[in-house]
C-alpha positions as CSV (number, residue, x, y, z in Angstrom):
1,M,118.6,67.4,86.6
2,T,117.8,70.6,88.4
3,F,114.2,71.7,87.6
4,T,115.2,75.5,89.4
5,N,117.1,76.1,85.6
6,R,114.6,74.5,83.6
7,C,111.5,75.5,82.5
8,V,108.7,73.3,83.9
9,Y,106.1,76.1,83.2
10,P,105.1,76.0,79.6
11,P,102.8,73.0,78.5
12,S,105.5,71.6,76.2
13,V,107.3,70.7,79.4
14,H,104.5,69.6,81.2
15,A,103.9,67.1,78.4
16,W,107.3,65.5,78.9
17,A,107.0,65.5,82.5
18,L,104.0,63.5,81.9
19,K,105.2,61.1,79.1
20,N,108.5,60.5,81.0
21,L,107.8,60.8,84.7
22,G,106.4,57.4,84.8
23,V,102.7,58.6,84.6
24,P,100.4,55.6,84.8
25,Q,98.3,54.2,81.9
26,N,94.3,55.4,81.7
27,P,92.8,52.5,83.1
28,E,90.8,52.3,79.5
29,K,94.1,52.0,78.2
30,E,94.1,55.2,76.5
31,D,97.4,56.8,76.4
32,M,98.2,59.4,78.6
33,S,100.0,61.6,76.6
34,E,97.5,61.6,73.8
35,K,94.7,62.9,76.6
36,Y,96.9,64.9,78.0
37,E,97.2,66.5,74.2
38,K,93.6,66.7,74.4
39,T,92.7,68.3,77.2
40,L,95.3,70.9,77.1
41,E,93.4,71.5,73.2
42,I,90.2,72.2,75.0
43,L,91.8,74.3,77.8
44,L,93.3,76.7,75.6
45,N,91.1,77.4,73.5
46,N,89.1,79.2,76.2
47,I,92.0,81.3,76.9
48,D,92.0,85.3,75.6
49,K,94.5,85.0,72.6
50,S,94.8,88.8,73.1
51,S,95.9,89.0,76.8
52,T,98.6,90.4,78.3
53,N,102.1,87.9,78.8
54,D,100.9,88.4,83.1
55,L,97.5,87.4,82.3
56,L,98.1,84.6,80.0
57,M,101.1,83.4,82.8
58,L,98.1,83.3,85.0
59,R,96.1,81.7,82.8
60,C,98.3,79.3,82.2
61,N,98.7,78.6,85.8
62,V,95.0,78.0,86.0
63,V,95.3,75.3,83.1
64,D,98.1,73.9,85.5
65,K,95.8,73.1,88.0
66,E,93.1,72.0,85.4
67,L,95.3,69.8,84.1
68,V,96.7,67.9,86.8
69,D,93.1,67.4,87.9
70,A,91.8,66.2,84.8
71,L,94.7,63.7,84.0
72,G,94.8,62.7,87.6
73,L,98.5,62.9,87.8
74,K,99.9,60.5,90.1
75,I,103.4,59.9,90.4
76,G,104.8,56.8,92.9
77,P,107.3,58.2,95.1
78,K,109.6,55.7,94.0
79,A,109.5,56.5,90.1
80,R,112.8,57.4,88.2
81,L,113.4,60.4,85.7
82,Q,116.1,58.0,83.9
83,D,117.2,54.5,84.6
84,G,119.4,55.2,87.4
85,E,118.2,58.5,87.8
86,T,116.5,59.8,91.0
87,L,114.7,62.6,92.6
88,D,115.7,64.0,95.6
89,D,115.0,67.4,97.8
90,S,118.0,69.1,95.6
91,D,116.4,68.9,92.2
92,L,113.3,71.0,93.3
93,E,115.3,73.4,95.9
94,C,114.4,77.4,95.4
95,S,117.7,79.4,94.4
96,L,116.8,82.1,97.2
97,C,116.1,80.5,100.0
98,M,117.8,77.2,99.5
99,R,115.1,75.3,100.8
100,L,112.1,73.2,99.2
101,L,110.1,74.9,96.8
102,C,107.1,76.0,98.5
103,D,104.3,77.5,96.4
104,P,106.0,77.5,93.4
105,V,106.2,79.8,91.0
106,C,107.5,79.9,87.7
107,T,108.9,82.9,85.9
108,P,108.3,84.0,81.8
109,C,111.7,83.2,81.2
110,G,111.5,79.7,82.4
111,H,113.0,80.2,86.7
112,I,110.8,78.7,89.4
113,F,111.2,80.4,93.1
114,C,109.0,80.1,96.2
115,Q,106.4,82.7,95.7
116,V,107.4,84.4,98.4
117,C,111.2,84.7,97.6
118,I,110.2,85.7,94.1
119,E,107.9,88.3,95.1
120,R,110.7,90.1,97.7
121,C,113.0,89.7,94.7
122,L,111.0,91.8,92.8
123,D,110.4,94.6,95.3
124,H,114.1,95.6,94.9
125,K,114.4,95.3,91.4
126,A,112.1,93.5,88.3
127,Q,114.4,91.2,86.7
128,C,114.9,87.2,87.4
129,P,117.3,86.9,90.0
130,L,119.3,83.9,88.1
131,C,119.0,85.0,84.7
132,K,118.5,88.7,85.3
133,T,115.7,88.8,82.1
134,S,113.3,92.0,82.9
135,A,110.3,91.2,84.5
136,Q,108.7,94.7,84.3
137,Q,106.2,93.9,82.0
138,T,105.1,91.3,83.9
139,K,105.1,92.8,87.6
140,S,101.7,93.5,87.9
141,L,99.2,92.0,91.0
142,E,98.5,88.8,88.9
143,A,102.4,88.0,88.8
144,L,102.6,88.8,92.0
145,H,100.2,86.7,93.7
146,S,99.6,84.7,90.6
147,P,98.6,80.8,91.6
148,C,101.5,78.1,91.5
149,D,103.0,76.0,89.6
150,Y,100.3,73.3,90.1
151,V,102.7,70.4,88.1
152,T,105.3,71.1,90.2
153,K,103.8,71.0,93.2
154,A,102.5,67.7,92.4
155,I,105.6,66.2,91.5
156,I,107.1,67.5,95.1
157,R,103.6,66.4,96.9
158,Q,104.4,62.7,95.4
159,Y,107.8,62.4,94.5
160,L,108.7,64.2,97.9
161,P,105.8,63.5,100.3
162,E,108.0,63.8,103.5
163,E,110.3,66.3,102.3
164,Y,106.3,68.3,101.0
165,A,105.1,67.8,104.5
166,E,107.8,68.8,106.8
167,R,108.0,72.4,104.4
168,Q,104.6,72.9,104.5
169,K,104.6,72.5,108.6
170,Q,107.4,75.0,108.3
171,N,105.8,77.3,106.2
172,E,102.9,77.4,108.7
173,Q,105.2,78.3,111.9
174,E,106.3,81.0,109.6
175,I,102.8,82.4,108.8
176,E,101.6,82.1,112.8
177,E,104.9,84.2,113.8
178,L,104.0,86.6,111.5
179,T,100.1,87.1,112.7
180,K,101.0,87.4,116.3
181,I,102.3,91.1,116.3
182,Q,100.5,94.1,114.4
183,P,102.8,95.6,111.5
184,I,103.0,99.3,111.7
185,F,103.5,102.1,108.7
186,V,105.1,105.3,110.1
187,S,103.8,108.0,108.2
188,T,101.2,110.2,109.5
189,I,98.3,110.0,112.2
190,A,95.1,108.5,111.3
191,F,91.4,108.2,112.5
192,P,88.6,105.8,112.6
193,S,86.2,105.4,110.0
194,V,88.0,108.3,108.3
195,P,90.0,107.2,104.6
196,C,93.4,107.2,104.5
197,P,94.6,106.6,100.8
198,L,98.6,105.9,100.8
199,H,101.1,105.4,98.0
200,I,103.4,102.8,99.3
201,F,107.0,102.6,96.8
202,E,109.3,101.4,99.9
203,P,110.2,97.6,99.5
204,R,109.8,97.0,103.3
205,Y,106.2,98.5,102.9
206,M,105.7,96.4,99.5
207,L,105.9,93.2,102.1
208,M,104.5,94.5,104.9
209,L,100.9,95.0,102.3
210,R,101.4,91.7,101.0
211,R,101.9,90.0,104.5
212,C,98.7,92.2,105.6
213,L,97.2,91.1,102.9
214,D,97.8,87.3,103.1
215,H,97.7,86.9,106.6
216,N,96.5,89.9,108.8
217,D,92.7,90.2,107.9
218,R,93.7,93.2,105.8
219,E,94.8,95.4,108.5
220,F,97.7,97.1,109.7
221,G,98.7,99.7,112.1
222,M,99.2,103.3,111.3
223,C,101.5,105.8,113.6
224,M,102.9,108.9,113.3
225,R,106.7,109.6,113.6
226,S,108.2,110.4,116.8
227,P,111.3,112.5,117.4
228,D,112.5,110.2,120.3
229,K,111.0,107.0,119.6
230,P,110.8,104.5,116.9
231,H,107.1,106.1,116.2
232,H,104.2,108.0,118.2
233,E,102.2,105.2,120.8
234,I,99.0,105.9,119.9
235,G,97.5,105.1,116.2
236,T,94.7,103.6,114.2
237,T,94.5,100.3,112.6
238,L,93.8,100.5,108.5
239,R,91.4,98.1,106.7
240,V,92.4,97.8,102.7
241,K,89.6,97.7,100.8
242,N,91.4,98.1,97.9
243,V,95.4,98.1,96.1
244,K,95.8,99.4,92.6
245,F,99.3,97.6,91.4
246,F,101.3,99.5,89.1
247,P,103.9,97.7,86.8
248,D,107.4,99.1,88.5
249,G,106.2,98.0,91.7
250,R,104.2,100.5,93.3
251,S,100.9,100.6,94.4
252,V,97.9,103.0,95.7
253,V,96.2,101.5,98.9
254,D,92.5,102.5,99.3
255,S,92.5,101.8,102.9
256,V,89.8,103.4,106.0
257,G,90.6,103.8,109.9
258,N,89.3,101.2,112.0
259,R,90.5,101.0,115.8
260,R,92.5,103.4,118.0
261,F,95.3,101.4,119.7
262,Q,98.5,102.2,122.1
263,T,101.8,100.2,121.3
264,T,104.0,97.7,123.6
265,N,106.6,95.7,122.7
266,C,107.7,97.6,119.4
267,Q,110.3,96.4,117.2
268,K,111.5,95.5,113.8
269,R,111.1,92.7,111.5
270,D,112.5,92.5,108.0
271,G,112.7,96.0,107.9
272,Y,109.5,97.6,109.4
273,H,107.6,98.3,112.3
274,V,106.2,95.3,114.0
275,A,104.0,96.1,118.0
276,T,101.9,94.3,120.2
277,L,98.5,96.5,120.0
278,K,96.3,97.3,123.4
279,Y,93.4,98.7,121.1
280,I,91.2,101.9,123.5
281,E,87.6,102.3,123.4
282,D,85.1,104.5,124.7
283,K,84.0,104.3,128.4
284,K,80.0,103.5,128.7
285,I,77.8,106.5,129.2
286,A,75.6,106.4,132.2
287,E,71.8,107.0,131.4
288,S,71.7,109.8,133.3
289,Q,74.5,112.0,131.3
290,V,72.8,110.6,127.8
291,A,70.4,114.1,127.6
292,N,73.3,116.4,128.4
293,M,75.5,114.5,126.1
294,K,73.0,115.2,123.6
295,R,72.9,119.3,124.1
296,I,77.3,118.8,123.7
297,I,77.2,117.2,120.6
298,D,74.4,118.9,118.5
299,K,76.4,122.5,119.7
300,V,79.7,120.5,118.4
301,Y,77.9,119.5,115.1
302,S,76.6,123.0,115.0
303,E,80.0,125.0,115.3
304,A,81.4,122.2,113.2
305,E,79.5,123.1,110.3
306,E,79.3,126.5,110.7
307,W,83.2,126.6,110.3
308,F,83.5,124.3,107.4
309,A,80.8,126.7,105.5
310,S,83.3,129.3,106.2
311,V,86.3,127.5,104.9
312,A,87.8,129.1,101.4
313,A,86.6,127.0,98.3
314,P,89.8,126.2,97.2
315,L,90.9,124.1,100.8
316,K,87.2,123.3,101.1
317,E,87.0,121.0,97.6
318,K,90.7,119.5,98.8
319,I,89.3,118.5,101.9
320,T,86.1,117.1,99.9
321,L,88.3,115.3,98.1
322,H,90.5,113.7,100.5
323,F,87.9,113.1,103.3
324,G,84.3,113.5,102.0
325,N,81.6,115.7,103.0
326,L,81.0,116.3,106.6
327,P,79.3,113.4,107.6
328,E,75.5,113.7,109.2
329,K,75.0,114.2,112.8
330,E,75.0,111.0,114.5
331,Y,75.3,110.2,118.9
332,C,77.0,106.7,118.9
333,F,77.0,106.3,122.5
334,N,78.4,103.2,123.6
335,T,80.1,102.0,121.2
336,A,84.1,101.7,120.4
337,N,84.7,104.4,118.8
338,G,81.9,107.3,119.1
339,P,80.3,109.2,116.7
340,N,82.2,109.5,112.6
341,W,81.8,112.8,112.5
342,L,83.8,113.8,115.2
343,W,86.8,112.0,113.8
344,W,86.0,113.5,110.4
345,V,86.6,116.9,112.5
346,L,89.1,116.4,114.4
347,A,90.8,114.8,110.7
348,V,90.3,118.2,108.9
349,L,91.2,120.8,111.7
350,P,93.8,122.9,111.1
351,V,95.8,122.0,114.9
352,E,99.3,119.7,115.4
353,D,99.4,116.3,114.9
354,T,101.0,115.5,118.0
355,Y,97.5,117.4,119.6
356,K,95.0,115.1,117.6
357,A,97.0,111.9,118.6
358,N,96.5,112.6,121.9
359,I,92.7,113.2,121.1
360,V,92.8,109.6,119.4
361,G,94.5,108.1,122.5
362,N,91.4,109.7,125.1
363,G,88.6,107.0,125.7
364,N,86.2,109.5,127.5
365,L,83.6,110.4,124.3
366,Q,82.5,113.4,126.5
367,E,86.3,114.5,126.9
368,R,86.8,114.8,123.2
369,V,84.0,116.3,122.4
370,L,84.6,119.3,124.7
371,T,88.2,119.3,123.7
372,V,86.8,120.0,119.5
373,H,84.7,122.5,121.1
374,K,87.8,124.6,123.1
375,V,89.3,124.0,119.6
376,F,86.5,125.7,117.6
377,L,86.3,128.6,120.4
378,C,90.2,129.5,119.4
379,L,89.4,129.4,116.0
380,M,86.6,131.5,116.0
381,R,89.0,134.3,118.4
382,K,91.4,133.9,115.8
383,K,89.2,134.8,113.1
384,T,87.4,137.8,114.7
385,Q,91.4,139.2,115.8
386,T,92.2,139.2,112.3
387,A,89.1,140.5,110.8
388,K,89.9,143.5,113.5
């Protein structure tokens, strides 16, 4: 008997499992199948019948867990499916990775795969890898990150306890390996505290995003492209605030810059770049320099206000829509990244990204502020020459 080619997901088959897999009788001698039907009826009455298929699939998976808990599903490890037939790990093997199912997920067409395996397949084509049934209508956030099939997981745990423990250990080792180095999105330059919306449509970055959400504290590195290297060595980590998934697998990521870094030990994993990060923090400012730094910051902030006020209305509207308004003036001495307004100014200034990247990698606040001051002087000089 092969579970991966049989629909173990619908409640009717769950009833078959409870009736035929050696489930012990209730101590009060109540027939387990009747108890199952009663519990199922109560749970299903709470499901919104107008739900879409993918939400119904999500809720039915929740029903699975509640049924397993409510019924106290305990299947003896030596129980038999039928006379003379026992269950082994090949019956509960994922047809994609050829290993014991880990966090099994059942597709609407009735096939069961490891959650990670089916997600990676759907990145490339929205259809079941076995029967080729379209999964276009259920490929959403709920479908991709739906809870596992708890009944199937309970069967694996009870029938194959040693194999289950070994598979869980393998999974934990793989996750640990993923968290050792940081994923890198190679696209543009990012800045601390500045919003960085992204449109993700490549399968490799779909995979990277899921791993960041699940295992990397919702963070990944952003580096700009480099002509002679895999990517620029200076970058900024982005913290994911929200993700909107579309039915075709694309997603729009709402993220914001966090920490600056320099990359080492760059390599590739599953198509996307990864690296070890050396974080960049500002050097502390001595008390004797604070007053002078305040004067410099006051001057450069005034220049930023004057420049932004002179920007043409259409461009100003685009800047505000993408980055927001110019933040309030602050000093933020002796913090990791300095004042947020300076990063906003650097993000919107019309200078080359390579020049901006050098400023991002500078851990001296005074030098960064003075560099931005020089940029404003150049812009004002250019404006004066154009006027003549």
